[in-house]
Steps between C-alpha positions, in 0.01 A plus 500: 500500500624850426525778751382850473715821550453465874625146508165352588430168311231490227231280656318453169636233270573587127235411247123459529250219551152495358216308682137465415245398759231596755552747786438314833569786734587865424608745766659842507850354507473128426305262274484136411443383145400137425659435161343288229756225577371491867794680668431790741726790442544768768503859362605835628219748403593815684383809298285302253126532461296241683368194314205281603557151640421251228589739220699341212822681407837472333789661692856582399724475804856515617611262766540657841599208722280319603229739337443630160483878441223587250626703209185489276144369519300417185 
């Protein structure tokens, strides 16, 4: 992982991951997505518009161990 100018490590991995599935839980800072393959992905949602539980979405994420930071919602 690369560091910033302050020397702090970059907590987000390089590259993105795309998941499609159904929102199980959506809070102001945290969500769970049940993917089409049956895996539950934990998401960081801080600053994003709220979504309804049960809503079907595709998300573009960056891995933020052990969570995924949402970069885009379609």
